[in-house]
C-alpha positions in Angstrom: -11.8 8.9 11.3 -9.0 10.7 9.4 -7.5 9.1 6.3 -3.7 8.8 6.8 -1.6 7.6 3.9 1.9 8.6 4.9 3.9 7.9 8.1 7.4 7.8 9.5 8.2 5.2 12.1 11.1 3.6 14.0 11.7 -0.2 14.2 14.1 -1.9 16.6 14.7 -5.6 16.6 15.6 -7.4 19.8 19.2 -7.7 20.9 20.7 -11.2 21.3 21.1 -12.5 24.8 24.6 -12.9 26.3 26.4 -16.1 26.5 27.0 -17.6 30.0 30.2 -18.5 31.8 29.5 -21.6 34.0 31.2 -24.8 35.1 29.9 -28.2 36.2 30.1 -28.5 39.9 29.0 -32.0 40.6 30.3 -34.0 43.5 31.7 -36.9 41.6 32.8 -34.9 38.5 36.0 -33.3 39.6 36.8 -31.9 36.2 33.4 -31.2 34.9 34.4 -28.5 32.4 32.4 -25.5 31.1 28.7 -25.7 30.6 27.6 -22.2 29.9 24.6 -21.9 27.5 24.2 -19.6 24.6 22.1 -16.5 24.6 18.8 -16.4 22.7 18.3 -14.7 19.4 16.5 -11.3 19.5 13.0 -11.0 18.0 12.4 -9.6 14.5 10.2 -6.7 13.5 7.8 -8.1 10.8 5.4 -6.1 8.7 2.4 -7.9 7.2 -0.2 -6.6 4.8 -3.9 -6.9 5.7 -7.0 -6.1 3.6 -8.9 -5.3 6.9 -7.0 -2.0 7.1 -7.6 1.0 4.8 -5.5 3.7 6.4 -2.3 4.3 8.3 -4.2 6.0 11.2 -2.5 3.7 13.8 0.9 5.2 13.1 -0.4 8.6 14.2 -0.6 7.3 17.8 2.4 5.0 17.8 5.6 5.4 15.8 8.1 3.3 17.7 8.0 -0.5 17.4 10.4 -2.8 19.3 10.8 -6.6 19.4 11.8 -8.4 22.6 15.4 -9.1 23.3 16.7 -12.7 23.7 17.2 -14.1 27.1 20.8 -14.7 28.5 22.3 -18.2 28.5 22.4 -20.1 31.8 24.4 -22.8 33.4 23.9 -26.5 32.7 24.1 -25.9 29.0 20.7 -24.1 29.0 20.2 -21.7 26.1 18.4 -18.4 26.5 14.9 -18.1 25.1 14.4 -16.4 21.7 12.9 -12.9 21.9 9.3 -12.4 20.8 8.7 -10.9 17.3 6.9 -7.6 16.8 4.3 -8.0 14.1 2.9 -4.8 12.4 -0.2 -4.9 10.2 -0.5 -2.4 7.4 -3.0 -2.0 4.6 -2.5 -3.9 1.3 -0.7 -1.5 -1.1 1.7 -0.2 1.4 5.2 0.9 0.2 8.0 0.7 2.7 10.9 3.1 2.1 14.2 4.0 3.8 13.5 7.4 5.5 16.9 8.8 4.6 17.5 7.6 1.0 14.0 7.1 -0.1 14.9 3.7 -1.5 11.9 1.3 -1.8 12.5 -1.7 0.5 9.3 -3.6 0.1 6.0 -3.3 -1.8 3.2 -5.1 0.0 0.6 -5.4 -2.7 -0.9 -8.8 -1.8 -2.9 -10.0 1.2 -0.8 -11.6 3.9 2.5 -10.6 2.3 5.3 -10.4 4.9 8.5 -8.4 5.2 11.2 -8.5 7.9 11.9 -4.8 8.6 14.6 -5.4 11.2 16.3 -8.7 12.1 17.1 -9.7 15.6 20.6 -10.0 16.8 22.3 -13.4 17.3 22.7 -14.7 20.8 26.2 -14.7 22.4 28.2 -18.0 22.8 28.6 -19.6 26.2 32.0 -20.6 27.5 31.6 -24.2 26.5 32.4 -23.2 22.9 35.8 -22.0 23.9 37.1 -25.2 25.6 40.2 -26.7 24.1 43.0 -29.0 24.9 45.1 -26.2 26.2 42.3 -24.2 27.9 39.9 -26.6 29.7 38.4 -23.9 31.9 37.6 -21.0 29.6 36.2 -18.0 31.4 35.1 -16.1 28.4 31.7 -15.8 26.7 30.5 -13.4 24.0 27.8 -10.8 24.2 24.7 -11.0 22.0 24.6 -8.9 18.8 22.5 -5.8 18.7 19.3 -6.0 16.8 18.9 -3.9 13.6 17.2 -0.5 13.9 15.9 1.8 11.3 13.8 4.9 10.6 11.4 3.9 7.8 8.7 5.7 5.8 5.5 4.0 4.8 3.3 5.3 1.9 -0.1 3.8 1.0 -1.2 3.4 -2.6 -4.8 2.3 -2.6 -5.6 -1.0 -4.3 -8.6 -0.2 -6.4 -9.9 -1.4 -9.8 -11.4 2.0 -10.8 -10.2 5.5 -10.1 -12.4 8.6 -10.3 -10.5 11.8 -11.3 -11.6 15.3 -12.3 -11.6 18.9 -11.2 -13.3 19.9 -7.9 -17.1 19.8 -8.0 -17.2 17.7 -11.2 -19.5 15.2 -9.4 -17.1 12.4 -8.5 -18.6 11.9 -5.0 -22.1 11.8 -6.4 -21.2 9.2 -8.9 -19.4 7.1 -6.3 -22.6 7.2 -4.1 -24.6 6.0 -7.1 -22.3 3.2 -8.2 -21.7 1.8 -4.7 -23.0 1.8 -1.2 -20.4 4.4 -0.1 -21.8 7.5 1.6 -19.4 10.4 0.8 -20.4 13.9 1.4 -22.7 15.2 -1.4 -24.3 18.7 -1.4 -25.8 21.2 -3.8 -23.1 23.8 -3.0 -19.5 23.8 -4.3 -16.9 21.9 -2.1 -14.1 19.4 -2.6 -13.4 16.1 -1.0 -10.3 16.3 1.2 -9.4 12.6 1.3 -9.9 9.5 -0.9 -13.2 7.6 -0.6 -13.6 3.9 -1.4 -16.7 2.1 -2.6 -17.5 -1.4 -3.8 -19.4 -1.9 -7.0 -21.3 -5.1 -7.2 -21.7 -6.4 -10.8 -23.8 -9.3 -12.0 -21.8 -12.2 -13.5 -18.6 -10.5 -12.4 -16.5 -10.1 -9.3 -17.1 -7.0 -7.2 -14.7 -4.2 -7.9 -13.3 -1.4 -5.7 -13.8 2.3 -6.8 -11.5 5.0 -5.4 -12.7 8.7 -5.5 -9.5 10.8 -5.6 -9.8 14.3 -4.2 -10.3 17.0 -6.9 -7.2 17.9 -8.9 -6.3 21.5 -10.0 -3.8 22.9 -12.4 -0.3 22.4 -11.0 -1.2 19.4 -8.9 1.8 17.4 -10.2 4.0 20.1 -8.6 2.1 20.0 -5.3 -0.4 22.8 -5.9 -3.6 22.3 -3.8 -3.9 18.7 -2.6 -1.2 18.1 -5.3 0.5 14.7 -5.7 -0.5 13.8 -2.2 -3.3 11.6 -3.6 -2.2 11.2 -7.2 -0.3 8.0 -6.3 -3.6 6.3 -5.4 -4.5 6.0 -9.0 -1.3 4.3 -10.1 -2.5 0.8 -9.3 -6.0 1.2 -10.8 -7.0 -0.6 -14.0 -9.5 1.9 -15.2 -9.8 5.7 -15.0 -13.1 7.4 -15.1 -12.6 11.1 -15.8 -15.6 13.0 -14.5 -16.1 16.3 -16.4 -18.6 19.0 -15.7 -19.9 19.6 -19.2 -22.0 22.6 -18.0 -18.9 24.7 -17.4 -17.9 27.7 -19.6 -15.0 25.7 -21.3 -15.3 22.0 -20.7 -12.5 21.2 -23.2 -10.1 23.3 -21.3 -11.1 21.6 -18.0 -10.5 18.2 -19.7 -7.0 19.2 -20.9 -6.1 20.4 -17.4 -6.6 17.0 -15.9 -5.0 15.2 -18.9 -1.9 17.4 -18.5 -1.7 16.8 -14.7 -1.8 13.0 -15.2 0.8 13.2 -17.9 3.1 15.4 -15.9 2.8 13.2 -12.8 3.3 9.9 -14.6 2.7 9.6 -18.4 1.9 5.9 -18.0 -1.4 6.9 -16.5 -2.6 7.9 -19.9 -2.1 4.4 -21.2 -4.7 3.0 -18.8 -8.2 2.3 -20.1 -10.2 5.5 -19.7 -13.7 6.7 -20.0 -14.8 10.3 -20.1 -18.1 10.8 -18.2 -19.8 14.0 -19.3 -21.7 15.0 -16.1 -24.5 17.5 -15.5 -26.0 17.0 -18.9 -29.4 18.1 -17.5 -28.2 21.7 -17.2 -25.4 21.7 -19.9 -25.8 23.5 -23.2 -26.2 20.9 -26.0 -23.3 22.5 -28.0 -20.9 21.7 -25.1 -21.9 18.0 -25.1 -21.6 17.8 -28.9 -18.2 19.5 -28.8 -16.8 17.1 -26.3 -18.1 14.0 -28.0 -16.7 15.2 -31.3 -13.3 15.9 -29.7 -13.1 12.6 -27.9 -13.9 10.7 -31.1 -10.7 12.2 -32.6 -8.7 11.0 -29.6 -10.4 7.6 -29.5 -11.7 8.1 -26.0 -15.1 6.7 -25.2 -17.7 9.0 -23.6 -20.9 8.5 -21.6 -23.4 11.2 -20.6 -24.5 11.4 -17.0 -26.8 13.4 -14.8 -25.7 13.1 -11.3 -29.0 14.7 -10.2 -31.4 12.3 -11.9 -29.1 9.2 -12.2 -29.4 9.2 -16.0 -26.4 7.3 -17.4 -25.5 5.4 -14.3 -26.6 2.0 -15.7 -24.6 2.7 -18.9 -21.5 3.3 -16.8 -22.0 0.0 -14.9 -22.4 -1.9 -18.2 -19.3 -0.3 -19.6 -17.3 -1.1 -16.5 -18.5 -4.8 -16.5 -17.6 -5.2 -20.2 -14.2 -3.6 -19.8 -13.3 -5.6 -16.8 -14.3 -8.8 -18.6 -12.2 -7.9 -21.6 -9.2 -7.2 -19.4 -9.7 -10.5 -17.5 -9.8 -12.4 -20.9 -6.6 -10.6 -22.0 -4.9 -11.4 -18.7 -5.8 -15.1 -19.0 -4.4 -15.2 -22.5 -1.2 -13.5 -21.5 -0.8 -15.9 -18.5 -1.4 -18.9 -20.7 1.0 -17.8 -23.4 3.6 -17.0 -20.7 3.3 -20.5 -19.3 3.6 -22.1 -22.7 6.8 -20.1 -23.3 8.2 -21.2 -20.0 7.5 -24.9 -20.8 9.0 -24.6 -24.2 12.2 -23.1 -22.8 
Protein backbone atom coordinates (compact mmCIF):
# COMPACT_ATOMS: atom_id res chain seq x y z
CA UNK A 1 0.00 0.00 0.00
CA UNK A 2 1.39 3.42 -0.98
CA UNK A 3 2.21 5.96 1.68
CA UNK A 4 0.22 9.16 1.15
CA UNK A 5 0.93 12.15 3.39
CA UNK A 6 -0.73 15.00 1.45
CA UNK A 7 -4.20 15.40 0.04
CA UNK A 8 -6.69 18.01 -1.08
CA UNK A 9 -10.37 17.43 -0.38
CA UNK A 10 -13.75 19.14 -0.43
CA UNK A 11 -16.18 19.30 2.50
CA UNK A 12 -19.81 20.39 2.34
CA UNK A 13 -22.03 20.60 5.40
CA UNK A 14 -25.73 19.90 5.10
CA UNK A 15 -28.15 22.68 4.25
CA UNK A 16 -30.84 23.56 6.74
CA UNK A 17 -34.38 22.41 6.00
CA UNK A 18 -37.02 24.94 4.99
CA UNK A 19 -39.70 26.20 7.33
CA UNK A 20 -43.30 25.19 6.67
CA UNK A 21 -46.42 27.27 6.01
CA UNK A 22 -49.39 25.49 7.59
CA UNK A 23 -52.59 26.27 9.52
CA UNK A 24 -54.69 24.33 11.98
CA UNK A 25 -57.78 22.99 10.24
CA UNK A 26 -59.71 21.33 13.02
CA UNK A 27 -63.49 21.21 12.97
CA UNK A 28 -64.09 23.03 16.23
CA UNK A 29 -61.16 25.45 15.99
CA UNK A 30 -62.37 28.08 13.52
CA UNK A 31 -59.37 30.32 14.01
CA UNK A 32 -56.69 27.78 14.67
CA UNK A 33 -53.82 29.92 13.50
CA UNK A 34 -50.47 28.95 11.97
CA UNK A 35 -48.74 25.73 12.96
CA UNK A 36 -45.88 25.39 10.47
CA UNK A 37 -42.81 23.68 11.94
CA UNK A 38 -39.18 24.71 11.60
CA UNK A 39 -36.71 23.04 9.29
CA UNK A 40 -34.00 20.78 10.71
CA UNK A 41 -30.40 21.85 11.02
CA UNK A 42 -27.95 20.50 8.46
CA UNK A 43 -25.31 17.99 9.51
CA UNK A 44 -21.70 18.97 10.21
CA UNK A 45 -18.54 17.61 8.62
CA UNK A 46 -16.33 16.48 11.52
CA UNK A 47 -12.70 15.37 11.30
CA UNK A 48 -11.40 13.06 14.05
CA UNK A 49 -7.85 11.79 14.60
CA UNK A 50 -7.27 8.06 15.00
CA UNK A 51 -4.08 6.15 15.83
CA UNK A 52 -5.36 3.21 13.76
CA UNK A 53 -4.50 5.09 10.57
CA UNK A 54 -0.95 5.72 9.37
CA UNK A 55 -1.54 7.22 5.94
CA UNK A 56 -3.93 9.42 3.95
CA UNK A 57 -4.43 6.69 1.35
CA UNK A 58 -8.23 6.89 1.67
CA UNK A 59 -8.22 10.43 0.26
CA UNK A 60 -6.76 9.08 -2.98
CA UNK A 61 -10.04 7.29 -3.73
CA UNK A 62 -12.49 9.82 -2.31
CA UNK A 63 -12.04 13.58 -2.09
CA UNK A 64 -15.60 14.91 -1.65
CA UNK A 65 -17.35 14.59 1.71
CA UNK A 66 -20.87 15.85 2.29
CA UNK A 67 -23.13 15.80 5.33
CA UNK A 68 -26.89 15.22 5.12
CA UNK A 69 -29.20 18.19 4.81
CA UNK A 70 -31.90 18.85 7.41
CA UNK A 71 -35.49 17.80 6.74
CA UNK A 72 -38.15 20.40 5.98
CA UNK A 73 -40.61 21.48 8.65
CA UNK A 74 -44.16 20.10 8.54
CA UNK A 75 -47.60 21.02 9.75
CA UNK A 76 -48.90 20.44 13.27
CA UNK A 77 -45.80 22.19 14.66
CA UNK A 78 -43.55 19.30 13.59
CA UNK A 79 -39.90 20.26 13.19
CA UNK A 80 -37.71 18.73 10.52
CA UNK A 81 -35.10 16.15 11.51
CA UNK A 82 -31.48 17.25 11.89
CA UNK A 83 -29.22 16.08 9.08
CA UNK A 84 -26.68 13.37 9.81
CA UNK A 85 -23.06 14.38 10.39
CA UNK A 86 -20.24 13.26 8.13
CA UNK A 87 -17.35 11.90 10.24
CA UNK A 88 -13.87 11.62 8.69
CA UNK A 89 -11.08 9.71 10.41
CA UNK A 90 -7.50 10.87 9.80
CA UNK A 91 -4.15 9.78 11.29
CA UNK A 92 -2.88 11.38 14.48
CA UNK A 93 -0.52 14.17 13.47
CA UNK A 94 -2.68 15.52 10.64
CA UNK A 95 -2.52 19.22 9.87
CA UNK A 96 -5.63 20.79 8.30
CA UNK A 97 -5.05 23.87 6.15
CA UNK A 98 -7.10 26.20 3.99
CA UNK A 99 -6.29 25.16 0.42
CA UNK A 100 -6.18 28.75 -0.87
CA UNK A 101 -4.44 30.70 1.89
CA UNK A 102 -2.42 27.88 3.47
CA UNK A 103 -3.61 28.97 6.91
CA UNK A 104 -3.47 26.21 9.53
CA UNK A 105 -7.01 25.55 10.75
CA UNK A 106 -6.44 22.56 13.02
CA UNK A 107 -3.54 20.46 14.29
CA UNK A 108 -4.84 17.03 15.31
CA UNK A 109 -1.91 15.69 17.31
CA UNK A 110 -3.80 13.70 19.96
CA UNK A 111 -5.90 10.54 19.80
CA UNK A 112 -9.63 11.22 19.41
CA UNK A 113 -9.22 14.95 18.83
CA UNK A 114 -12.13 16.40 16.86
CA UNK A 115 -12.54 19.42 14.63
CA UNK A 116 -15.67 20.70 12.87
CA UNK A 117 -14.48 21.36 9.34
CA UNK A 118 -17.83 22.67 8.07
CA UNK A 119 -20.91 23.65 10.10
CA UNK A 120 -24.39 22.74 8.95
CA UNK A 121 -26.87 25.46 8.05
CA UNK A 122 -29.63 26.48 10.43
CA UNK A 123 -33.14 25.36 9.66
CA UNK A 124 -35.71 27.82 8.36
CA UNK A 125 -38.53 29.16 10.54
CA UNK A 126 -42.11 28.01 10.11
CA UNK A 127 -44.96 30.50 9.71
CA UNK A 128 -45.98 30.20 13.37
CA UNK A 129 -43.05 32.48 14.23
CA UNK A 130 -44.53 35.32 12.19
CA UNK A 131 -47.99 35.48 13.76
CA UNK A 132 -48.83 38.79 15.37
CA UNK A 133 -51.82 40.78 16.48
CA UNK A 134 -52.08 42.42 13.08
CA UNK A 135 -51.19 39.35 11.03
CA UNK A 136 -52.86 36.25 12.43
CA UNK A 137 -52.51 34.22 9.24
CA UNK A 138 -48.93 34.68 8.09
CA UNK A 139 -48.18 32.92 4.85
CA UNK A 140 -44.45 33.26 4.99
CA UNK A 141 -41.66 30.97 6.16
CA UNK A 142 -37.90 31.18 5.77
CA UNK A 143 -35.62 28.89 3.85
CA UNK A 144 -32.85 26.98 5.58
CA UNK A 145 -29.34 28.35 5.51
CA UNK A 146 -26.77 26.74 3.26
CA UNK A 147 -24.13 24.62 4.93
CA UNK A 148 -20.51 25.73 4.85
CA UNK A 149 -18.30 24.35 2.11
CA UNK A 150 -14.54 24.51 1.70
CA UNK A 151 -11.62 23.07 -0.19
CA UNK A 152 -9.09 21.97 2.43
CA UNK A 153 -5.59 20.54 2.37
CA UNK A 154 -4.40 17.91 4.81
CA UNK A 155 -0.76 17.18 5.58
CA UNK A 156 0.47 14.34 7.75
CA UNK A 157 3.34 14.78 10.19
CA UNK A 158 4.17 11.41 11.66
CA UNK A 159 4.03 11.16 15.45
CA UNK A 160 7.25 9.35 16.35
CA UNK A 161 9.68 9.46 19.25
CA UNK A 162 12.79 8.85 17.17
CA UNK A 163 13.65 9.94 13.63
CA UNK A 164 16.35 8.31 11.49
CA UNK A 165 18.05 10.70 9.07
CA UNK A 166 21.03 10.39 6.76
CA UNK A 167 22.20 10.23 3.17
CA UNK A 168 20.88 7.47 0.88
CA UNK A 169 22.42 4.05 1.55
CA UNK A 170 23.69 5.08 4.99
CA UNK A 171 21.96 2.06 6.56
CA UNK A 172 18.81 3.58 8.09
CA UNK A 173 16.50 0.78 6.94
CA UNK A 174 18.92 -1.84 8.24
CA UNK A 175 19.04 -0.19 11.66
CA UNK A 176 15.25 0.11 11.75
CA UNK A 177 14.91 -3.62 11.08
CA UNK A 178 17.32 -4.38 13.93
CA UNK A 179 15.71 -2.03 16.45
CA UNK A 180 12.13 -3.07 15.74
CA UNK A 181 9.97 -5.70 14.11
CA UNK A 182 9.59 -3.55 10.99
CA UNK A 183 10.49 -5.22 7.71
CA UNK A 184 11.70 -2.49 5.36
CA UNK A 185 13.50 -3.36 2.15
CA UNK A 186 17.16 -4.17 2.87
CA UNK A 187 19.66 -5.28 0.24
CA UNK A 188 23.38 -5.52 -0.45
CA UNK A 189 23.16 -3.11 -3.41
CA UNK A 190 22.64 0.68 -3.31
CA UNK A 191 19.04 1.96 -3.25
CA UNK A 192 17.01 4.50 -1.32
CA UNK A 193 13.74 4.20 0.55
CA UNK A 194 10.97 6.14 -1.21
CA UNK A 195 8.53 6.54 1.69
CA UNK A 196 8.75 6.77 5.49
CA UNK A 197 8.82 3.51 7.42
CA UNK A 198 7.63 3.08 11.00
CA UNK A 199 8.76 0.60 13.62
CA UNK A 200 8.10 0.06 17.32
CA UNK A 201 11.04 -0.34 19.68
CA UNK A 202 10.19 -2.29 22.84
CA UNK A 203 12.34 -1.26 25.77
CA UNK A 204 12.57 -2.96 29.18
CA UNK A 205 11.33 -0.81 32.08
CA UNK A 206 10.14 1.85 29.65
CA UNK A 207 7.18 2.45 27.36
CA UNK A 208 7.56 1.35 23.76
CA UNK A 209 8.60 4.10 21.35
CA UNK A 210 7.98 4.66 17.66
CA UNK A 211 10.84 5.02 15.19
CA UNK A 212 10.42 6.75 11.82
CA UNK A 213 12.86 6.04 9.00
CA UNK A 214 12.86 9.15 6.80
CA UNK A 215 13.83 8.60 3.13
CA UNK A 216 17.43 9.51 2.34
CA UNK A 217 18.18 13.21 2.08
CA UNK A 218 20.58 14.78 -0.40
CA UNK A 219 22.15 18.20 -0.75
CA UNK A 220 19.48 20.77 -1.60
CA UNK A 221 16.66 18.76 -0.01
CA UNK A 222 15.38 21.85 1.85
CA UNK A 223 14.76 23.44 -1.57
CA UNK A 224 12.94 20.40 -2.92
CA UNK A 225 15.85 18.59 -4.55
CA UNK A 226 15.30 14.82 -4.74
CA UNK A 227 12.60 13.74 -2.33
CA UNK A 228 13.21 17.15 -0.80
CA UNK A 229 11.13 18.59 1.99
CA UNK A 230 8.31 16.18 1.11
CA UNK A 231 9.30 14.04 4.07
CA UNK A 232 11.41 16.45 6.14
CA UNK A 233 8.32 17.57 8.06
CA UNK A 234 7.96 14.06 9.50
CA UNK A 235 10.89 14.63 11.85
CA UNK A 236 9.52 17.90 13.26
CA UNK A 237 7.56 16.11 16.00
CA UNK A 238 10.27 13.62 16.96
CA UNK A 239 12.04 13.90 20.31
CA UNK A 240 15.32 12.28 19.25
CA UNK A 241 17.23 12.31 15.97
CA UNK A 242 19.57 9.47 15.06
CA UNK A 243 21.90 10.59 12.28
CA UNK A 244 23.12 7.48 10.46
CA UNK A 245 26.47 8.08 8.76
CA UNK A 246 28.34 5.74 6.42
CA UNK A 247 31.79 6.12 7.94
CA UNK A 248 33.32 3.98 5.19
CA UNK A 249 32.79 6.71 2.57
CA UNK A 250 35.63 8.78 1.12
CA UNK A 251 34.73 11.88 3.15
CA UNK A 252 32.36 11.08 6.06
CA UNK A 253 32.75 14.53 7.61
CA UNK A 254 31.52 16.18 4.43
CA UNK A 255 28.57 13.76 4.34
CA UNK A 256 27.75 14.66 7.94
CA UNK A 257 27.81 18.39 7.20
CA UNK A 258 25.47 17.95 4.22
CA UNK A 259 22.71 16.56 6.42
CA UNK A 260 23.38 19.06 9.22
CA UNK A 261 23.05 21.92 6.73
CA UNK A 262 19.83 20.55 5.24
CA UNK A 263 18.25 20.26 8.69
CA UNK A 264 19.35 23.78 9.56
CA UNK A 265 18.09 25.27 6.30
CA UNK A 266 14.73 23.51 6.60
CA UNK A 267 14.13 24.44 10.25
CA UNK A 268 17.00 25.36 12.55
CA UNK A 269 15.04 24.18 15.60
CA UNK A 270 15.75 20.62 14.46
CA UNK A 271 19.38 21.03 15.55
CA UNK A 272 18.17 21.74 19.10
CA UNK A 273 16.76 18.24 19.40
CA UNK A 274 18.64 15.51 21.24
CA UNK A 275 20.88 13.90 18.62
CA UNK A 276 23.08 10.85 18.32
CA UNK A 277 25.52 10.22 15.49
CA UNK A 278 25.63 6.54 14.54
CA UNK A 279 28.86 5.67 12.75
CA UNK A 280 27.71 2.80 10.56
CA UNK A 281 29.65 0.21 8.54
CA UNK A 282 32.62 0.19 10.93
CA UNK A 283 33.37 -3.37 9.82
CA UNK A 284 34.64 -2.05 6.48
CA UNK A 285 35.58 1.53 7.40
CA UNK A 286 39.20 2.74 7.66
CA UNK A 287 40.09 3.27 11.35
CA UNK A 288 41.23 6.84 10.63
CA UNK A 289 37.71 7.73 9.43
CA UNK A 290 36.20 6.55 12.71
CA UNK A 291 38.80 8.40 14.78
CA UNK A 292 38.32 11.59 12.75
CA UNK A 293 34.54 11.61 13.26
CA UNK A 294 34.73 10.80 16.96
CA UNK A 295 37.25 13.60 17.49
CA UNK A 296 35.17 16.08 15.50
CA UNK A 297 31.96 15.18 17.34
CA UNK A 298 33.63 15.65 20.73
CA UNK A 299 34.34 19.24 19.70
CA UNK A 300 30.65 19.74 18.89
CA UNK A 301 29.43 17.87 22.01
CA UNK A 302 27.56 15.32 19.91
CA UNK A 303 27.54 11.74 21.18
CA UNK A 304 28.59 8.92 18.84
CA UNK A 305 28.10 5.17 18.76
CA UNK A 306 29.75 2.79 16.31
CA UNK A 307 27.57 0.31 14.45
CA UNK A 308 27.93 -2.53 12.02
CA UNK A 309 24.63 -3.05 10.26
CA UNK A 310 25.95 -6.31 8.83
CA UNK A 311 26.92 -7.98 12.11
CA UNK A 312 24.63 -6.10 14.50
CA UNK A 313 27.55 -4.80 16.57
CA UNK A 314 26.46 -1.67 18.46
CA UNK A 315 22.69 -2.25 18.28
CA UNK A 316 22.43 -2.99 22.01
CA UNK A 317 24.41 0.16 22.80
CA UNK A 318 21.98 2.21 20.74
CA UNK A 319 19.00 0.67 22.55
CA UNK A 320 20.57 1.48 25.93
CA UNK A 321 21.29 5.05 24.86
CA UNK A 322 17.70 5.51 23.65
CA UNK A 323 16.26 4.11 26.90
CA UNK A 324 18.47 6.36 29.05
CA UNK A 325 17.71 9.44 26.94
CA UNK A 326 13.96 8.90 26.97
CA UNK A 327 14.04 8.38 30.74
CA UNK A 328 15.94 11.62 31.24
CA UNK A 329 13.47 13.47 29.03
CA UNK A 330 10.53 11.97 30.94
CA UNK A 331 12.01 13.14 34.27
CA UNK A 332 12.60 16.60 32.82
CA UNK A 333 9.01 16.78 31.51
CA UNK A 334 7.62 15.75 34.91
CA UNK A 335 9.66 18.44 36.65
CA UNK A 336 8.54 21.10 34.20
CA UNK A 337 4.92 19.99 34.55
CA UNK A 338 5.20 20.09 38.35
CA UNK A 339 6.86 23.53 38.40
CA UNK A 340 4.27 24.85 35.97
CA UNK A 341 1.46 23.61 38.20
CA UNK A 342 3.01 25.22 41.28
CA UNK A 343 3.32 28.54 39.46
CA UNK A 344 -0.32 28.35 38.44
CA UNK A 345 -1.40 27.67 42.04
CA UNK A 346 0.71 30.54 43.39
CA UNK A 347 -0.83 32.92 40.92
